[in-house]
N, CA and C atoms as a LAMMPS dump frame, in Angstrom:
ITEM: TIMESTEP
0
ITEM: NUMBER OF ATOMS
543
ITEM: BOX BOUNDS ff ff ff
-5.0000000000000000e+02 5.0000000000000000e+02
-5.0000000000000000e+02 5.0000000000000000e+02
-5.0000000000000000e+02 5.0000000000000000e+02
ITEM: ATOMS id mol type element x y z
1 1 1 N 336.358 -53.967 -426.048
2 1 2 C 337.449 -53.01 -426.696
3 1 3 C 338.087 -52.882 -425.001
4 2 1 N 337.391 -53.064 -423.622
5 2 2 C 338.314 -53.21 -422.485
6 2 3 C 339.825 -54.12 -422.711
7 3 1 N 338.779 -54.975 -423.415
8 3 2 C 339.737 -57.167 -423.396
9 3 3 C 341.303 -56.194 -424.203
10 4 1 N 341.013 -55.425 -425.067
11 4 2 C 342.249 -55.121 -426.482
12 4 3 C 342.821 -53.863 -425.669
13 5 1 N 342.533 -52.958 -424.692
14 5 2 C 343.353 -52.052 -424.276
15 5 3 C 344.346 -53.216 -423.344
16 6 1 N 343.566 -53.746 -422.42
17 6 2 C 344.245 -54.788 -421.646
18 6 3 C 345.352 -55.121 -422.087
19 7 1 N 344.778 -55.751 -423.081
20 7 2 C 345.669 -56.766 -424.011
21 7 3 C 346.929 -55.68 -424.614
22 8 1 N 346.994 -54.457 -424.943
23 8 2 C 347.926 -53.835 -425.669
24 8 3 C 348.706 -53.116 -424.697
25 9 1 N 348.013 -52.913 -423.189
26 9 2 C 348.729 -52.548 -421.833
27 9 3 C 349.74 -53.986 -421.415
28 10 1 N 349.166 -54.829 -422.009
29 10 2 C 350.01 -55.914 -421.244
30 10 3 C 351.432 -56.23 -422.071
31 11 1 N 351.65 -56.163 -423.407
32 11 2 C 351.89 -56.1 -424.466
33 11 3 C 353.19 -55.428 -424.245
34 12 1 N 352.904 -53.838 -423.527
35 12 2 C 353.658 -52.865 -423.797
36 12 3 C 354.796 -52.648 -422.614
37 13 1 N 353.568 -53.477 -421.617
38 13 2 C 354.097 -53.998 -420.046
39 13 3 C 355.457 -55.038 -420.26
40 14 1 N 355.413 -55.781 -421.023
41 14 2 C 356.237 -56.524 -421.329
42 14 3 C 358.098 -56.409 -422.28
43 15 1 N 356.801 -55.187 -423.206
44 15 2 C 358.368 -54.379 -424.323
45 15 3 C 358.973 -53.524 -423.361
46 16 1 N 358.338 -53.213 -422.135
47 16 2 C 359.435 -52.035 -421.323
48 16 3 C 359.95 -52.985 -420.782
49 17 1 N 359.602 -54.483 -420.127
50 17 2 C 360.371 -54.915 -419.158
51 17 3 C 361.607 -55.787 -420.015
52 18 1 N 361.302 -55.962 -421.188
53 18 2 C 362.064 -56.481 -422.274
54 18 3 C 363.652 -55.973 -422.46
55 19 1 N 363.145 -54.243 -422.63
56 19 2 C 363.623 -53.639 -422.901
57 19 3 C 364.79 -52.873 -421.823
58 20 1 N 364.314 -53.376 -420.262
59 20 2 C 365.034 -52.968 -419.16
60 20 3 C 366.078 -53.919 -419.309
61 21 1 N 365.547 -55.061 -419.707
62 21 2 C 366.55 -56.774 -419.949
63 21 3 C 367.766 -56.596 -420.324
64 22 1 N 367.42 -55.995 -421.577
65 22 2 C 367.91 -55.59 -423.404
66 22 3 C 369.168 -54.579 -422.347
67 23 1 N 368.644 -53.6 -421.722
68 23 2 C 369.579 -52.728 -421.167
69 23 3 C 370.29 -52.956 -420.672
70 24 1 N 370.11 -53.611 -419.544
71 24 2 C 370.786 -54.18 -418.221
72 24 3 C 371.573 -55.587 -418.597
73 25 1 N 371.517 -56.412 -420.151
74 25 2 C 372.593 -57.083 -420.759
75 25 3 C 373.81 -56.148 -421.514
76 26 1 N 373.247 -55.535 -422.063
77 26 2 C 374.08 -54.46 -422.637
78 26 3 C 374.386 -53.849 -421.894
79 27 1 N 375.041 -53.353 -420.834
80 27 2 C 375.266 -52.781 -419.583
81 27 3 C 376.358 -54.002 -419.079
82 28 1 N 376.226 -55.225 -418.83
83 28 2 C 376.703 -56.234 -418.277
84 28 3 C 377.879 -56.514 -419.592
85 29 1 N 377.518 -56.584 -420.826
86 29 2 C 378.171 -56.658 -422.131
87 29 3 C 379.481 -55.538 -421.882
88 30 1 N 379.239 -54.664 -421.595
89 30 2 C 380.194 -53.12 -421.481
90 30 3 C 381.377 -53.32 -420.199
91 31 1 N 380.39 -53.87 -419.644
92 31 2 C 381.237 -53.828 -418.253
93 31 3 C 382.683 -55.183 -418.512
94 32 1 N 382.347 -55.934 -418.854
95 32 2 C 382.999 -57.34 -419.591
96 32 3 C 383.671 -56.962 -420.281
97 33 1 N 383.782 -56.228 -421.028
98 33 2 C 384.589 -55.759 -422.462
99 33 3 C 385.312 -54.569 -421.807
100 34 1 N 384.919 -54.082 -420.898
101 34 2 C 386.028 -53.045 -419.923
102 34 3 C 386.985 -54.286 -419.876
103 35 1 N 386.78 -54.943 -418.624
104 35 2 C 387.743 -55.916 -417.665
105 35 3 C 388.401 -56.254 -418.795
106 36 1 N 387.821 -56.688 -419.667
107 36 2 C 388.963 -57.525 -421.209
108 36 3 C 389.909 -56.616 -421.816
109 37 1 N 389.36 -55.418 -421.903
110 37 2 C 390.254 -54.637 -422.189
111 37 3 C 391.345 -54.521 -421.085
112 38 1 N 391.068 -53.781 -420.011
113 38 2 C 391.796 -53.927 -418.844
114 38 3 C 392.814 -55.248 -418.513
115 39 1 N 392.214 -56.366 -418.655
116 39 2 C 393.386 -57.721 -418.62
117 39 3 C 394.147 -57.678 -419.723
118 40 1 N 393.621 -57.236 -420.864
119 40 2 C 394.565 -57.52 -422.274
120 40 3 C 395.986 -56.16 -421.899
121 41 1 N 395.666 -54.794 -421.4
122 41 2 C 396.635 -54.02 -421.384
123 41 3 C 397.922 -54.349 -419.905
124 42 1 N 397.292 -55.279 -419.167
125 42 2 C 398.243 -55.656 -417.844
126 42 3 C 398.797 -56.6 -418.815
127 43 1 N 398.123 -57.748 -419.278
128 43 2 C 398.771 -58.666 -420.523
129 43 3 C 400.015 -58.194 -421.174
130 44 1 N 399.786 -56.49 -422.312
131 44 2 C 400.828 -56.554 -423.071
132 44 3 C 402.111 -55.49 -422.633
133 45 1 N 401.639 -54.75 -421.111
134 45 2 C 402.976 -54.472 -419.711
135 45 3 C 403.393 -55.724 -419.714
136 46 1 N 403.054 -56.853 -419.208
137 46 2 C 403.959 -57.801 -418.444
138 46 3 C 404.883 -58.382 -419.857
139 47 1 N 404.254 -58.473 -420.62
140 47 2 C 404.79 -58.554 -422.46
141 47 3 C 405.926 -57.913 -422.79
142 48 1 N 405.892 -56.942 -422.677
143 48 2 C 407.012 -55.306 -422.977
144 48 3 C 408.081 -56.275 -421.631
145 49 1 N 407.51 -56.103 -420.305
146 49 2 C 408.661 -56.153 -419.162
147 49 3 C 409.344 -56.971 -419.559
148 50 1 N 408.676 -57.964 -419.912
149 50 2 C 409.466 -59.846 -420.256
150 50 3 C 410.251 -59.611 -421.311
151 51 1 N 409.787 -59.281 -422.321
152 51 2 C 411.068 -58.542 -423.524
153 51 3 C 412.193 -58.111 -423.325
154 52 1 N 411.661 -57.118 -422.213
155 52 2 C 413.164 -56.38 -421.853
156 52 3 C 414.129 -56.619 -421.103
157 53 1 N 413.833 -57.823 -420.443
158 53 2 C 414.569 -58.376 -419.53
159 53 3 C 415.132 -60.102 -420.282
160 54 1 N 415.942 -60.169 -419.678
161 54 2 C 417.234 -61.34 -421.162
162 54 3 C 416.104 -63.007 -420.25
163 55 1 N 416.092 -63.894 -421.152
164 55 2 C 414.856 -64.99 -420.442
165 55 3 C 415.649 -65.955 -419.917
166 56 1 N 415.986 -66.696 -418.885
167 56 2 C 416.606 -67.639 -418.586
168 56 3 C 415.38 -68.64 -417.855
169 57 1 N 416.072 -70.011 -418.091
170 57 2 C 415.447 -70.96 -417.317
171 57 3 C 415.225 -70.726 -415.94
172 58 1 N 413.457 -71.345 -415.846
173 58 2 C 412.947 -71.03 -414.46
174 58 3 C 413.879 -71.637 -413.22
175 59 1 N 414.712 -72.964 -413.748
176 59 2 C 415.005 -74.01 -412.885
177 59 3 C 416.693 -73.608 -412.43
178 60 1 N 416.785 -72.925 -412.689
179 60 2 C 418.204 -72.312 -412.494
180 60 3 C 418.89 -70.978 -412.579
181 61 1 N 419.662 -71.312 -411.373
182 61 2 C 419.883 -69.714 -411.09
183 61 3 C 421.514 -69.136 -411.57
184 62 1 N 421.552 -68.619 -412.125
185 62 2 C 422.517 -68.101 -413.202
186 62 3 C 423.683 -67.039 -412.256
187 63 1 N 424.795 -67.283 -412.001
188 63 2 C 426.075 -66.524 -411.689
189 63 3 C 426.894 -67.161 -412.186
190 64 1 N 428.068 -66.001 -411.994
191 64 2 C 429.52 -66.578 -412.499
192 64 3 C 430.023 -67.815 -411.772
193 65 1 N 430.584 -68.529 -412.384
194 65 2 C 430.722 -70.042 -411.62
195 65 3 C 432.768 -69.262 -411.7
196 66 1 N 433.449 -70.83 -411.075
197 66 2 C 435.363 -70.811 -410.885
198 66 3 C 435.648 -70.501 -412.172
199 67 1 N 437.089 -70.032 -412.001
200 67 2 C 437.54 -70.386 -413.145
201 67 3 C 437.847 -71.937 -414.24
202 68 1 N 437.668 -71.904 -415.208
203 68 2 C 438.112 -73.274 -415.826
204 68 3 C 438.895 -73.625 -415.386
205 69 1 N 440.421 -72.822 -415.219
206 69 2 C 441.286 -73.295 -415.349
207 69 3 C 441.495 -74.493 -413.948
208 70 1 N 440.619 -73.974 -412.675
209 70 2 C 440.512 -74.689 -411.518
210 70 3 C 440.401 -75.585 -411.663
211 71 1 N 439.351 -76.263 -412.86
212 71 2 C 439.282 -78.064 -413.136
213 71 3 C 439.385 -78.496 -413.997
214 72 1 N 439.237 -79.808 -413.961
215 72 2 C 438.04 -80.156 -413.525
216 72 3 C 438.138 -80.457 -411.575
217 73 1 N 437.522 -80.367 -410.787
218 73 2 C 437.936 -81.075 -409.304
219 73 3 C 438.259 -82.203 -409.017
220 74 1 N 439.024 -82.87 -408.751
221 74 2 C 439.411 -84.2 -408.664
222 74 3 C 439.614 -85.003 -407.552
223 75 1 N 439.611 -83.621 -406.373
224 75 2 C 439.703 -84.207 -405.264
225 75 3 C 441.686 -84.009 -404.672
226 76 1 N 442.326 -84.613 -405.346
227 76 2 C 443.936 -84.677 -405.539
228 76 3 C 444.211 -83.749 -404.471
229 77 1 N 443.812 -83.062 -404.374
230 77 2 C 444.292 -82.211 -402.664
231 77 3 C 443.197 -82.178 -401.013
232 78 1 N 442.285 -82.61 -401.538
233 78 2 C 441.133 -82.767 -400.485
234 78 3 C 442.197 -83.462 -399.29
235 79 1 N 441.438 -83.353 -398.701
236 79 2 C 441.773 -84.097 -396.746
237 79 3 C 440.456 -84.307 -396.145
238 80 1 N 441.09 -84.973 -395.7
239 80 2 C 439.413 -85.38 -394.281
240 80 3 C 438.311 -85.711 -394.472
241 81 1 N 437.572 -84.947 -394.552
242 81 2 C 436.225 -85.514 -395.093
243 81 3 C 436.054 -85.528 -396.383
244 82 1 N 436.385 -83.976 -396.472
245 82 2 C 436.297 -83.754 -398.348
246 82 3 C 436.782 -84.468 -399.128
247 83 1 N 437.839 -85.161 -399.006
248 83 2 C 438.341 -86.368 -399.247
249 83 3 C 437.489 -87.226 -399.226
250 84 1 N 436.939 -87.838 -398.263
251 84 2 C 436.188 -89.043 -398.459
252 84 3 C 435.187 -88.941 -399.117
253 85 1 N 434.975 -87.847 -399.112
254 85 2 C 433.432 -86.989 -400.146
255 85 3 C 433.803 -87.175 -401.647
256 86 1 N 435.031 -87.316 -402.228
257 86 2 C 435.691 -87.302 -403.397
258 86 3 C 435.497 -88.771 -403.57
259 87 1 N 436.319 -89.43 -402.906
260 87 2 C 436.172 -90.745 -402.808
261 87 3 C 434.75 -91.408 -403.389
262 88 1 N 433.721 -91.38 -402.573
263 88 2 C 432.339 -91.734 -402.395
264 88 3 C 431.855 -91.274 -404.277
265 89 1 N 432.134 -90.007 -404.703
266 89 2 C 431.595 -89.814 -406.047
267 89 3 C 432.634 -90.388 -406.889
268 90 1 N 433.788 -90.621 -407.149
269 90 2 C 434.263 -91.239 -407.892
270 90 3 C 433.619 -92.956 -408.271
271 91 1 N 431.737 -93.427 -407.328
272 91 2 C 431.506 -94.679 -407.534
273 91 3 C 431.011 -94.253 -408.193
274 92 1 N 430.011 -92.52 -408.184
275 92 2 C 429.223 -92.008 -409.239
276 92 3 C 429.49 -92.38 -410.797
277 93 1 N 428.921 -93.193 -411.419
278 93 2 C 428.881 -93.151 -413.035
279 93 3 C 427.727 -92.468 -413.691
280 94 1 N 427.884 -91.972 -414.73
281 94 2 C 426.744 -91.618 -415.844
282 94 3 C 426.201 -92.404 -416.564
283 95 1 N 424.822 -91.748 -416.476
284 95 2 C 424.13 -93.344 -416.359
285 95 3 C 424.107 -93.329 -418.027
286 96 1 N 424.986 -93.045 -418.924
287 96 2 C 424.923 -93.388 -419.908
288 96 3 C 426.044 -93.715 -420.86
289 97 1 N 427.228 -93.81 -419.544
290 97 2 C 428.752 -93.908 -420.532
291 97 3 C 429.19 -94.341 -418.863
292 98 1 N 430.084 -96.038 -418.852
293 98 2 C 430.707 -96.115 -418.039
294 98 3 C 432.193 -95.132 -417.221
295 99 1 N 431.804 -93.935 -417.099
296 99 2 C 433.175 -92.954 -416.877
297 99 3 C 432.194 -92.904 -415.742
298 100 1 N 433.344 -92.189 -414.076
299 100 2 C 432.235 -91.611 -413.09
300 100 3 C 432.512 -89.648 -413.557
301 101 1 N 431.285 -89.202 -412.183
302 101 2 C 430.968 -88.21 -412.345
303 101 3 C 432.021 -86.996 -412.134
304 102 1 N 433.562 -87.428 -411.407
305 102 2 C 434.81 -87.312 -411.12
306 102 3 C 435.583 -86.826 -412.315
307 103 1 N 435.65 -87.88 -412.675
308 103 2 C 436.098 -87.932 -414.069
309 103 3 C 435.969 -87.421 -415.432
310 104 1 N 434.581 -87.266 -415.526
311 104 2 C 433.709 -86.459 -416.137
312 104 3 C 433.914 -85.178 -416.476
313 105 1 N 434.156 -84.623 -415.184
314 105 2 C 434.555 -82.946 -414.903
315 105 3 C 433.385 -82.59 -414.301
316 106 1 N 432.293 -83.386 -414.371
317 106 2 C 431.268 -82.698 -413.894
318 106 3 C 430.842 -81.933 -412.585
319 107 1 N 432.5 -82.586 -411.522
320 107 2 C 431.864 -82.135 -409.72
321 107 3 C 432.759 -80.764 -409.849
322 108 1 N 432.581 -79.626 -409.555
323 108 2 C 433.133 -78.54 -409.718
324 108 3 C 434.227 -78.409 -408.232
325 109 1 N 433.338 -78.422 -407.148
326 109 2 C 433.964 -77.99 -406.255
327 109 3 C 433.102 -79.195 -405.087
328 110 1 N 434.415 -79.742 -403.786
329 110 2 C 433.082 -80.342 -402.177
330 110 3 C 433.261 -79.415 -401.391
331 111 1 N 432.806 -79.126 -400.553
332 111 2 C 433.195 -78.821 -399.243
333 111 3 C 432.313 -79.056 -398.499
334 112 1 N 432.321 -79.581 -397.35
335 112 2 C 432.301 -80.069 -395.758
336 112 3 C 432.435 -78.986 -394.688
337 113 1 N 430.935 -78.434 -394.241
338 113 2 C 431.358 -77.897 -392.997
339 113 3 C 429.924 -78.066 -392.269
340 114 1 N 430.254 -78.37 -390.725
341 114 2 C 430.618 -79.089 -389.655
342 114 3 C 429.2 -80.54 -390.586
343 115 1 N 430.121 -80.947 -390.655
344 115 2 C 428.862 -82.764 -391.147
345 115 3 C 427.969 -81.925 -392.412
346 116 1 N 428.087 -81.003 -392.656
347 116 2 C 427.307 -80.895 -394.622
348 116 3 C 428.194 -81.015 -395.424
349 117 1 N 428.148 -81.738 -396.194
350 117 2 C 428.422 -81.433 -397.737
351 117 3 C 427.688 -80.814 -398.702
352 118 1 N 428.816 -79.69 -399.338
353 118 2 C 427.466 -79.593 -400.56
354 118 3 C 428.743 -79.772 -402.056
355 119 1 N 428.198 -80.122 -402.712
356 119 2 C 428.525 -80.903 -403.989
357 119 3 C 428.251 -79.771 -404.946
358 120 1 N 429.099 -78.969 -405.734
359 120 2 C 428.982 -77.891 -406.382
360 120 3 C 429.202 -78.777 -407.703
361 121 1 N 428.545 -79.169 -408.965
362 121 2 C 428.294 -79.295 -409.767
363 121 3 C 427.364 -79.22 -411.407
364 122 1 N 427.747 -79.406 -412.681
365 122 2 C 427.159 -79.223 -413.385
366 122 3 C 426.941 -80.378 -414.379
367 123 1 N 426.206 -80.855 -415.59
368 123 2 C 425.882 -81.466 -416.366
369 123 3 C 426.612 -81.251 -417.485
370 124 1 N 426.413 -81.664 -418.786
371 124 2 C 427.131 -82.101 -419.66
372 124 3 C 426.117 -80.536 -421.109
373 125 1 N 424.815 -81.005 -420.378
374 125 2 C 423.981 -79.866 -420.924
375 125 3 C 423.334 -79.857 -420.588
376 126 1 N 422.205 -78.208 -420.384
377 126 2 C 421.075 -77.728 -419.635
378 126 3 C 419.81 -78.47 -419.494
379 127 1 N 419.539 -79.298 -420.637
380 127 2 C 418.71 -80.271 -420.965
381 127 3 C 418.877 -82.016 -420.774
382 128 1 N 420.132 -81.962 -420.261
383 128 2 C 420.165 -83.204 -419.537
384 128 3 C 419.011 -83.814 -419.293
385 129 1 N 418.443 -85.035 -419.739
386 129 2 C 417.341 -86.375 -418.838
387 129 3 C 418.047 -86.556 -418.039
388 130 1 N 419.08 -87.069 -417.661
389 130 2 C 419.277 -87.615 -416.078
390 130 3 C 419.844 -87.066 -415.287
391 131 1 N 418.805 -85.275 -415.059
392 131 2 C 419.301 -84.498 -414.327
393 131 3 C 419.146 -85.061 -412.67
394 132 1 N 417.944 -85.07 -412.471
395 132 2 C 417.14 -85.564 -411.494
396 132 3 C 417.968 -86.715 -411.084
397 133 1 N 417.832 -87.785 -411.528
398 133 2 C 418.981 -88.749 -411.674
399 133 3 C 420.116 -89.155 -410.692
400 134 1 N 421.02 -87.869 -411.756
401 134 2 C 422.689 -87.596 -411.34
402 134 3 C 422.731 -86.928 -410.124
403 135 1 N 421.619 -85.985 -409.595
404 135 2 C 421.708 -84.763 -408.981
405 135 3 C 421.437 -86.001 -407.448
406 136 1 N 420.494 -86.881 -407.494
407 136 2 C 419.959 -87.756 -406.64
408 136 3 C 421.362 -88.552 -406.083
409 137 1 N 422.353 -89.075 -407.055
410 137 2 C 423.161 -89.584 -406.932
411 137 3 C 424.254 -89.306 -406.511
412 138 1 N 424.918 -88.278 -406.874
413 138 2 C 426.075 -87.609 -405.861
414 138 3 C 425.266 -87.049 -404.39
415 139 1 N 424.319 -86.599 -404.774
416 139 2 C 423.777 -86.697 -403.278
417 139 3 C 423.878 -87.51 -402.227
418 140 1 N 423.129 -88.986 -402.588
419 140 2 C 423.545 -89.725 -401.913
420 140 3 C 424.888 -90.281 -401.289
421 141 1 N 425.686 -89.962 -402.602
422 141 2 C 426.955 -90.9 -402.424
423 141 3 C 427.839 -89.779 -401.602
424 142 1 N 427.403 -88.589 -401.354
425 142 2 C 428.26 -87.485 -400.611
426 142 3 C 427.61 -87.645 -399.13
427 143 1 N 426.298 -88.376 -399.055
428 143 2 C 425.915 -88.001 -397.55
429 143 3 C 426.702 -89.875 -396.984
430 144 1 N 426.845 -90.202 -397.986
431 144 2 C 427.677 -91.921 -397.318
432 144 3 C 429.215 -91.821 -397.06
433 145 1 N 429.474 -90.515 -397.319
434 145 2 C 430.916 -90.774 -396.465
435 145 3 C 431.286 -90.22 -395.18
436 146 1 N 432.223 -90.897 -394.801
437 146 2 C 432.372 -90.726 -393.563
438 146 3 C 432.452 -89.556 -393.162
439 147 1 N 431.773 -88.839 -392.013
440 147 2 C 431.74 -87.428 -391.335
441 147 3 C 430.724 -86.203 -391.908
442 148 1 N 430.048 -87.145 -392.969
443 148 2 C 428.96 -86.18 -393.673
444 148 3 C 427.788 -87.026 -393.04
445 149 1 N 427.155 -85.579 -392.335
446 149 2 C 425.825 -86.182 -391.585
447 149 3 C 424.015 -85.795 -392.512
448 150 1 N 424.383 -85.113 -393.161
449 150 2 C 423.808 -84.347 -394.387
450 150 3 C 424.408 -83.655 -395.625
451 151 1 N 423.538 -83.945 -396.894
452 151 2 C 424.429 -83.698 -398.444
453 151 3 C 424.095 -83.069 -399.149
454 152 1 N 424.161 -81.797 -399.509
455 152 2 C 423.288 -81.061 -400.928
456 152 3 C 423.892 -81.341 -402.295
457 153 1 N 423.451 -80.909 -402.816
458 153 2 C 424.411 -80.593 -404.05
459 153 3 C 423.505 -79.464 -405.13
460 154 1 N 424.739 -78.688 -405.6
461 154 2 C 423.877 -77.185 -406.179
462 154 3 C 424.404 -77.52 -407.422
463 155 1 N 423.284 -77.298 -408.432
464 155 2 C 423.564 -77.331 -409.723
465 155 3 C 423.769 -76.23 -410.314
466 156 1 N 425.018 -75.455 -410.971
467 156 2 C 425.549 -74.374 -411.68
468 156 3 C 425.613 -74.653 -413.194
469 157 1 N 425.464 -73.829 -414.353
470 157 2 C 425.773 -73.977 -415.487
471 157 3 C 427.197 -72.596 -415.745
472 158 1 N 427.87 -72.419 -414.745
473 158 2 C 429.089 -71.636 -415.419
474 158 3 C 430.305 -71.951 -414.202
475 159 1 N 431.173 -72.152 -414.952
476 159 2 C 431.314 -72.486 -416.647
477 159 3 C 430.616 -73.221 -417.141
478 160 1 N 430.748 -73.444 -418.263
479 160 2 C 430.096 -74.875 -419.141
480 160 3 C 430.365 -75.573 -419.337
481 161 1 N 429.723 -76.729 -418.799
482 161 2 C 431.177 -78.181 -419.241
483 161 3 C 431.553 -78.105 -420.897
484 162 1 N 432.298 -78.532 -420.625
485 162 2 C 433.107 -78.917 -422.068
486 162 3 C 434.213 -80.331 -422.065
487 163 1 N 434.513 -80.596 -422.755
488 163 2 C 435.391 -82.097 -422.861
489 163 3 C 436.921 -81.688 -421.988
490 164 1 N 437.192 -80.45 -422.03
491 164 2 C 438.633 -80.129 -421.644
492 164 3 C 438.698 -80.493 -419.914
493 165 1 N 436.928 -80.515 -419.424
494 165 2 C 437.326 -80.917 -418.194
495 165 3 C 437.064 -82.269 -417.677
496 166 1 N 437.066 -83.089 -418.965
497 166 2 C 437.394 -84.642 -418.47
498 166 3 C 438.804 -84.999 -418.113
499 167 1 N 438.682 -86.16 -417.176
500 167 2 C 440.135 -85.795 -416.913
501 167 3 C 441.083 -87.086 -417.723
502 168 1 N 442.013 -87.143 -417.264
503 168 2 C 442.659 -87.862 -418.675
504 168 3 C 441.827 -89.978 -418.109
505 169 1 N 442.427 -90.089 -417.138
506 169 2 C 441.683 -91.023 -416.688
507 169 3 C 440.318 -91.414 -417.644
508 170 1 N 439.421 -90.095 -417.144
509 170 2 C 437.942 -90.259 -417.469
510 170 3 C 438.116 -90.369 -419.389
511 171 1 N 439.033 -89.601 -420.33
512 171 2 C 439.004 -89.878 -421.435
513 171 3 C 439.577 -91.251 -422.17
514 172 1 N 440.14 -91.551 -420.983
515 172 2 C 440.704 -93.319 -421.374
516 172 3 C 439.706 -94.244 -421.344
517 173 1 N 438.454 -93.744 -420.287
518 173 2 C 437.678 -94.743 -420.252
519 173 3 C 436.406 -94.467 -420.874
520 174 1 N 436.564 -93.032 -421.528
521 174 2 C 435.624 -92.553 -423.253
522 174 3 C 436.329 -93.828 -424.131
523 175 1 N 437.635 -93.592 -424.501
524 175 2 C 437.83 -93.802 -425.464
525 175 3 C 437.495 -95.619 -425.465
526 176 1 N 437.501 -96.137 -424.379
527 176 2 C 437.095 -97.657 -423.888
528 176 3 C 435.991 -98.086 -424.402
529 177 1 N 435.017 -96.864 -424.328
530 177 2 C 433.61 -97.069 -424.33
531 177 3 C 433.719 -97.348 -425.828
532 178 1 N 434.458 -96.405 -426.296
533 178 2 C 433.885 -95.97 -428.094
534 178 3 C 433.929 -94.762 -428.421
535 179 1 N 434.262 -93.754 -428.005
536 179 2 C 433.662 -92.459 -427.901
537 179 3 C 434.931 -91.036 -427.996
538 180 1 N 435.127 -90.606 -429.456
539 180 2 C 436.635 -90.82 -430.075
540 180 3 C 436.565 -89.086 -429.343
541 181 1 N 437.426 -88.808 -428.131
542 181 2 C 438.316 -87.933 -427.414
543 181 3 C 439.63 -87.325 -427.332
């Protein structure tokens, strides 16, 4: 009979241990549920904050640009190093059409200060697949100009590009290429 009693006591101890393990597991589950609920609250708050603000492309700085009436920037009035930069930019063609980025109206401004050229430009649309290619070609062309030590390209979206920005020479090039303008 003592064996039966020991067996029952051992079984009771096992049950108590299992019950404690279950309670510990339940506590861990409740703590995890609390963490999940807290994370969901944070996500909801973040989504509400984002929904109340305009949604912009993460690669773009949005600000007002120069007046459309001042475009296209062709370098006609440029002098010195800036004129040399424009001369180089006329050699950069759009990768899809044989027309210079200047005549296409993509160049908005060129400035050179202490040997550093900044070319402000746009693209025909924000999702342009040639974005990186064109920016690097423009940067390298500006850097080749005599009097330029370093060059950078500032990509802007305001004002947005339109066919009105294409120069007359550019329109002639587009017509020759078969584009109706």
